[in-house]
BAPA-393989 format. One line per 3 residues: number of its first residue (from 1); their letters; for each residue x, y, z of C-alpha. Coordinates in Angstrom, 3 decimals. Layout:
<sites>
NUM) A) X,Y,Z; ... $
</sites>
This chain:
<sites>
1) MVL) -3.850,-8.775,27.849; -4.678,-6.782,30.964; -8.400,-7.485,31.205 $
4) GVA) -9.191,-7.691,34.927; -11.357,-4.747,35.922; -9.242,-4.061,38.983 $
7) RTN) -6.191,-4.065,36.758; -7.592,-1.254,34.637; -7.243,1.131,37.555 $
10) RVI) -3.523,0.583,38.012; -1.099,3.138,36.642; 1.685,1.330,34.810 $
13) GSW) 4.734,2.905,33.247; 5.315,6.577,32.642; 3.615,8.976,30.287 $
16) LTP) 5.650,10.606,27.594; 6.146,14.324,27.979; 4.259,16.669,25.634 $
19) VAH) 7.578,17.394,23.890; 8.150,13.691,23.217; 4.579,13.458,21.976 $
22) LVL) 5.238,16.199,19.423; 8.480,14.543,18.367; 6.629,11.314,17.678 $
25) LAT) 3.995,13.113,15.654; 6.639,14.944,13.668; 8.351,11.656,12.939 $
28) LVA) 5.108,10.191,11.639; 4.487,13.161,9.385; 8.039,12.953,8.045 $
31) CVS) 7.656,9.352,6.904; 8.633,8.460,3.371; 6.303,9.446,0.555 $
34) RPG) 3.276,7.215,0.179; 1.861,5.658,-2.976; -1.075,7.373,-4.613 $
37) PEA) -4.190,5.769,-6.123; -2.315,5.356,-9.398; -0.649,2.308,-7.807 $
40) LRS) -3.928,0.456,-8.412; -4.158,1.389,-12.067; -3.775,-1.811,-14.079 $
43) TTA) -0.756,-1.946,-16.332; -0.024,-3.895,-19.479; 3.422,-4.834,-18.182 $
46) ESG) 4.248,-8.522,-18.052; 3.581,-10.247,-14.756; 6.303,-11.076,-12.279 $
49) ERN) 6.902,-14.458,-10.707; 3.444,-14.826,-9.126; 0.037,-13.161,-9.236 $
52) VTI) -2.048,-12.635,-6.098; -5.775,-11.902,-6.265; -7.265,-9.586,-3.645 $
55) FVA) -11.036,-9.345,-3.200; -12.276,-6.181,-1.491; -15.403,-5.181,0.407 $
58) TLR) -15.295,-1.494,1.293; -17.246,1.381,2.770; -14.941,3.884,1.063 $
61) TPE) -16.282,6.100,-1.710; -14.832,5.757,-5.224; -11.715,7.791,-5.905 $
64) PGS) -12.583,10.731,-8.212; -11.097,10.258,-11.648; -10.213,6.628,-11.052 $
67) ATA) -12.098,3.639,-12.403; -10.818,1.238,-9.783; -9.459,2.980,-6.657 $
70) FSS) -11.306,4.187,-3.556; -10.866,7.323,-1.456; -11.027,8.097,2.259 $
73) GQS) -14.666,9.193,2.008; -17.280,7.369,4.088; -20.039,5.536,2.228 $
76) QTL) -23.182,3.863,3.530; -23.032,1.421,0.631; -20.829,-1.659,0.745 $
79) RFA) -18.916,-1.840,-2.539; -16.781,-4.616,-3.972; -13.692,-4.914,-6.142 $
82) RYV) -10.974,-7.292,-7.272; -7.269,-6.624,-7.848; -4.551,-8.839,-9.233 $
85) ISI) -1.101,-7.899,-7.944; 2.041,-9.222,-9.594; 4.809,-10.219,-7.157 $
88) PPT) 8.418,-9.867,-8.361; 10.887,-12.768,-8.208; 13.113,-10.595,-6.003 $
91) HQA) 10.430,-10.188,-3.315; 11.699,-10.331,0.259; 9.455,-11.566,3.060 $
94) DAI) 7.918,-8.809,5.230; 8.429,-6.199,2.506; 6.276,-4.401,-0.037 $
97) EWP) 8.293,-3.506,-3.115; 6.267,-0.466,-4.175; 5.950,0.154,-7.920 $
100) SDP) 8.367,2.570,-9.516; 7.439,4.886,-12.373; 7.031,3.135,-14.708 $
103) PNP) 6.366,-0.036,-12.706; 8.812,-2.885,-13.216; 7.398,-6.389,-12.576 $
106) ATD) 10.931,-7.735,-12.233; 11.455,-5.720,-9.041; 8.077,-4.249,-7.987 $
109) FVT) 4.625,-5.192,-6.865; 2.502,-4.243,-9.889; -1.266,-4.090,-10.398 $
112) VDA) -1.963,-6.120,-13.537; -5.758,-6.233,-13.318; -8.418,-4.270,-11.415 $
115) ERL) -12.179,-4.102,-11.580; -15.159,-3.164,-9.479; -17.574,-6.002,-8.772 $
118) SEA) -21.218,-6.466,-7.955; -22.013,-8.379,-4.783; -22.920,-11.410,-6.908 $
121) EFR) -19.544,-11.238,-8.697; -17.777,-10.866,-5.353; -19.545,-13.962,-4.013 $
124) SGI) -18.737,-15.921,-7.155; -15.064,-14.970,-6.991; -14.780,-15.992,-3.350 $
127) AGS) -16.471,-19.334,-3.980; -14.246,-20.276,-6.911; -15.164,-22.521,-9.803 $
130) EGD) -15.584,-25.637,-7.682; -17.813,-24.023,-5.071; -16.761,-26.653,-2.542 $
133) GRL) -15.758,-24.350,0.275; -12.394,-22.650,0.551; -9.801,-21.375,2.991 $
136) IRL) -10.296,-17.623,3.362; -8.369,-14.868,5.120; -10.310,-11.696,5.930 $
139) YVH) -7.992,-8.781,6.695; -9.137,-5.641,8.532; -6.521,-2.878,8.346 $
142) GYN) -5.634,-0.298,10.958; -5.411,3.461,11.415; -3.549,5.785,9.031 $
145) NSF) -3.875,3.542,5.973; -4.742,4.614,2.451; -6.770,2.238,0.312 $
148) QET) -3.871,1.301,-1.950; -1.651,0.599,1.048; -4.155,-1.893,2.431 $
151) VYR) -4.492,-3.734,-0.888; -0.729,-4.069,-1.263; -0.301,-5.064,2.383 $
154) LAQ) -2.717,-7.942,1.959; -0.916,-8.946,-1.242; 2.322,-9.120,0.761 $
157) LTT) 0.713,-11.142,3.575; -0.854,-13.546,1.088; 2.422,-14.040,-0.748 $
160) DAH) 4.455,-14.643,2.403; 1.908,-16.996,3.994; 2.086,-19.599,1.190 $
163) DDR) -1.181,-21.135,2.396; -3.412,-20.617,-0.666; -6.116,-18.829,1.298 $
166) VAV) -8.476,-16.589,-0.643; -7.514,-13.024,0.287; -10.362,-10.705,1.278 $
169) LFA) -9.856,-7.127,2.445; -12.401,-5.160,4.439; -11.398,-1.556,3.758 $
172) WPS) -12.959,0.972,6.107; -12.439,4.693,5.350; -9.264,5.590,7.210 $
175) QGK) -8.082,9.081,6.313; -4.562,7.779,5.710; -3.131,10.723,7.647 $
178) PLS) -1.047,10.426,10.846; -2.791,13.372,12.539; -6.322,12.073,11.901 $
181) YSA) -6.552,9.579,14.752; -9.906,10.840,16.033; -11.394,10.944,12.534 $
184) DKA) -10.230,7.381,11.921; -11.746,6.216,15.208; -15.079,7.752,14.199 $
187) AAA) -14.873,6.124,10.753; -14.119,2.742,12.325; -17.077,3.125,14.681 $
190) AST) -19.337,3.811,11.682; -18.094,0.692,9.869; -19.396,-2.108,12.109 $
193) DGL) -22.414,-2.841,9.906; -20.213,-3.078,6.818; -17.805,-5.482,8.477 $
196) ART) -20.672,-7.560,9.862; -22.205,-7.808,6.395; -18.866,-8.879,4.913 $
199) MEI) -18.505,-11.545,7.592; -22.018,-12.801,6.836; -21.215,-13.132,3.135 $
202) LAE) -18.066,-15.131,3.848; -19.798,-17.315,6.446; -22.441,-18.283,3.906 $
205) EPN) -19.865,-20.105,1.781; -20.424,-23.868,2.248; -17.636,-25.516,4.252 $
208) ARV) -15.530,-22.350,4.167; -12.862,-21.976,6.835; -12.409,-18.276,7.485 $
211) VLL) -9.645,-16.633,9.498; -10.095,-12.990,10.488; -6.868,-11.020,10.892 $
214) AHS) -7.241,-7.460,12.195; -4.454,-4.960,12.774; -4.280,-2.039,15.188 $
217) MGG) -7.494,0.047,15.151; -8.949,-2.645,12.910; -8.850,-4.825,16.026 $
220) WLT) -11.101,-2.367,17.856; -13.469,-2.294,14.876; -13.507,-6.089,14.825 $
223) MET) -14.284,-6.417,18.529; -17.001,-3.762,18.309; -18.511,-5.694,15.397 $
226) LAK) -18.378,-9.029,17.223; -20.012,-7.429,20.267; -22.753,-5.892,18.119 $
229) MSR) -23.415,-9.203,16.379; -23.540,-10.984,19.741; -26.116,-8.517,21.076 $
232) ERR) -28.173,-8.977,17.923; -28.068,-12.763,18.283; -25.999,-13.292,15.157 $
235) RAV) -23.646,-15.567,17.033; -23.874,-18.303,14.389; -21.933,-16.115,11.951 $
238) IER) -19.114,-15.564,14.453; -18.856,-19.272,15.148; -18.251,-20.003,11.460 $
241) FSN) -14.854,-18.292,11.755; -12.076,-20.738,12.554; -9.797,-18.108,14.104 $
244) VVL) -9.866,-14.443,15.054; -6.437,-12.788,15.361; -5.848,-9.244,16.609 $
247) AAP) -2.353,-7.957,15.783; -1.117,-5.047,17.910; -4.721,-4.257,18.881 $
250) DID) -5.249,-0.543,19.483; -7.926,-1.150,22.091; -8.280,0.474,25.484 $
253) VVD) -8.312,-2.118,28.270; -11.697,-0.939,29.545; -13.161,-1.270,26.039 $
256) MVR) -11.736,-4.775,25.743; -13.336,-5.896,28.989; -16.681,-4.495,27.869 $
259) QLE) -16.439,-6.163,24.477; -15.413,-9.555,25.828; -18.147,-9.562,28.456 $
262) VIG) -20.660,-9.215,25.622; -18.992,-11.608,23.182; -18.020,-14.323,25.634 $
265) RLP) -15.634,-17.133,24.752; -15.183,-17.929,21.076; -15.147,-21.542,19.793 $
268) RPL) -11.379,-21.178,19.275; -9.147,-18.990,21.463; -9.069,-15.325,20.479 $
271) TLL) -5.435,-14.664,19.504; -3.734,-11.404,20.490; -0.285,-10.512,19.164 $
274) VSS) 1.327,-8.006,21.533; 4.630,-6.280,22.260; 5.358,-3.842,25.055 $
277) DDS) 7.744,-1.710,22.964; 5.207,-0.767,20.289; 5.776,2.975,19.863 $
280) ALT) 2.617,3.528,17.830; 0.495,2.189,20.696; 2.400,4.404,23.114 $
283) LSR) 1.333,7.353,20.967; -2.225,6.068,20.850; -2.259,5.883,24.625 $
286) IIS) -1.214,9.520,24.841; -3.810,10.666,22.330; -6.799,8.810,23.717 $
289) GGR) -5.769,7.792,27.232; -5.835,4.339,28.771; -3.510,1.379,28.419 $
292) RVG) -3.574,-0.361,25.042; -4.152,-4.105,24.913; -1.545,-4.514,22.168 $
295) SDD) 1.275,-3.429,24.492; 0.456,-5.786,27.354; 3.107,-7.743,29.243 $
298) VHD) 2.522,-11.513,29.007; 4.550,-12.022,32.202; 2.022,-10.032,34.223 $
301) PWV) -0.108,-12.389,36.373; -3.166,-10.268,35.586; -2.654,-10.834,31.888 $
304) QAA) -2.271,-14.572,32.356; -5.366,-14.892,34.531; -7.516,-12.733,32.261 $
307) AKR) -6.417,-14.643,29.159; -7.675,-17.890,30.669; -10.842,-16.280,31.964 $
310) YGA) -11.851,-14.970,28.542; -10.478,-17.829,26.468; -7.727,-15.780,24.811 $
313) RVI) -4.277,-16.686,23.556; -1.912,-13.766,24.186; 1.407,-13.982,22.344 $
316) DIS) 4.368,-11.668,22.851; 6.030,-11.260,19.440; 8.782,-8.848,20.540 $
319) ELT) 11.536,-11.185,19.320; 10.533,-10.633,15.712; 12.560,-8.104,13.774 $
322) TSD) 10.832,-5.686,11.433; 11.698,-2.776,9.183; 8.855,-0.834,10.827 $
325) SFR) 10.588,1.729,13.057; 7.507,1.971,15.295; 7.471,-1.826,15.789 $
328) HAR) 3.719,-1.723,15.163; 3.643,-4.077,12.172; 5.736,-6.929,13.570 $
331) FTA) 2.951,-9.366,12.751; 3.830,-9.115,9.053; 7.147,-10.840,9.775 $
334) MVA) 5.303,-13.640,11.575; 3.202,-14.601,8.559; 6.094,-16.138,6.619 $
337) LYS) 6.814,-18.419,9.596; 3.222,-19.530,10.152; 3.543,-23.017,8.693 $
340) KFQ) 6.146,-23.824,11.362; 3.793,-23.204,14.300; 0.406,-23.629,12.624 $
343) AQI) -0.425,-26.798,14.563; 0.045,-24.973,17.863; -2.636,-22.504,16.778 $
346) EDP) -5.102,-24.621,14.810; -4.917,-28.220,16.040; -6.324,-28.795,19.557 $
349) LAR) -4.953,-32.352,19.413; -1.398,-31.251,18.685; 1.164,-32.091,21.373 $
352) RYA) 2.104,-28.452,21.975; -1.277,-26.890,21.222; -1.487,-23.330,22.560 $
355) GPG) -4.835,-22.988,24.272; -5.947,-19.990,26.330; -3.037,-18.429,28.181 $
358) AFV) 0.078,-16.302,27.729; 2.943,-17.177,25.403; 6.188,-15.857,23.973 $
361) FRA) 6.936,-16.387,20.297; 10.488,-17.678,19.997; 11.817,-16.368,16.710 $
364) ATS) 14.776,-18.770,16.623; 12.530,-21.857,16.631; 9.220,-20.366,15.401 $
367) TLE) 7.365,-21.852,18.364; 5.017,-20.568,21.057; 6.405,-21.026,24.546 $
370) PVD) 4.027,-20.747,27.528; 5.283,-18.208,30.056; 4.190,-20.309,33.036 $
373) R) 6.330,-23.302,32.062 $
</sites>
């Protein structure tokens, strides 16, 4: 994480040529076909091996003609929903087996139940029947994501994590189009109040332990929200969260410095998952200018010093393999391994606890190795 102000003025690496920029954009546009809102239509097919429940808080407008899906339209009203996704017995970690037509629960992720909820129903679902406080994961998606993609992504993360956390999605109105970067940034900027309200609802659960996981532009939205809540003296809500993790954060270094100066140090280290060969962040840098935090080099002394100054844990995850050709979603491969290094992240008394600093994730051993060893 290059956070020193002096560091922000250094020119690192080379810019891609305009031709290379266009090639990257063309590649994005040529990606495989994407699932439509019909993927969230509940089916009467038998369930697969396991069902995963996803609770949703969203600022998207309802999808026309659909009783359960949401569109890319921006709403001022926070809406709620619940989806039950069936996971096939053939599921492979780090993969989403998209439903075929007709969907086959033996091989596909399949929506077996879907309903819109009131806020009271959302609260009740999160709390569970016991109401004794629960482990919760709040996921904030990134740029260029349709609503159905974000629901299925969280279903995959929940399945692979095997940690029984309640899965909550905050779905802001991304356009779900590769050429709508600026529109997505504007939509994210308009979503801070919605995310803050969702965080408040989750923090009100007695004894709840909430982890916030944000990907890409969702990381920028998260940091903007934390900064806004800090300015408004809603710090108590932030401190109820046991961990905040930003995966491949699409955040300009200057923005990150500004945000962290307002937020200050969190009770637990802010975790950043980075990799210098993230092609999507290279494209983002070209579009908007400025070095992206998610592509920082953990071996850079500036990164190491800034991580300790701001109480951040910066982890290079470049050793992880992923089917994502842009190497922007590597974090999804890390989830299935989490139980192996969980103590390093969550237990300050653990022998190899990873406090503020810079680390490399060693895929062969699923451990965090400090770079200054």
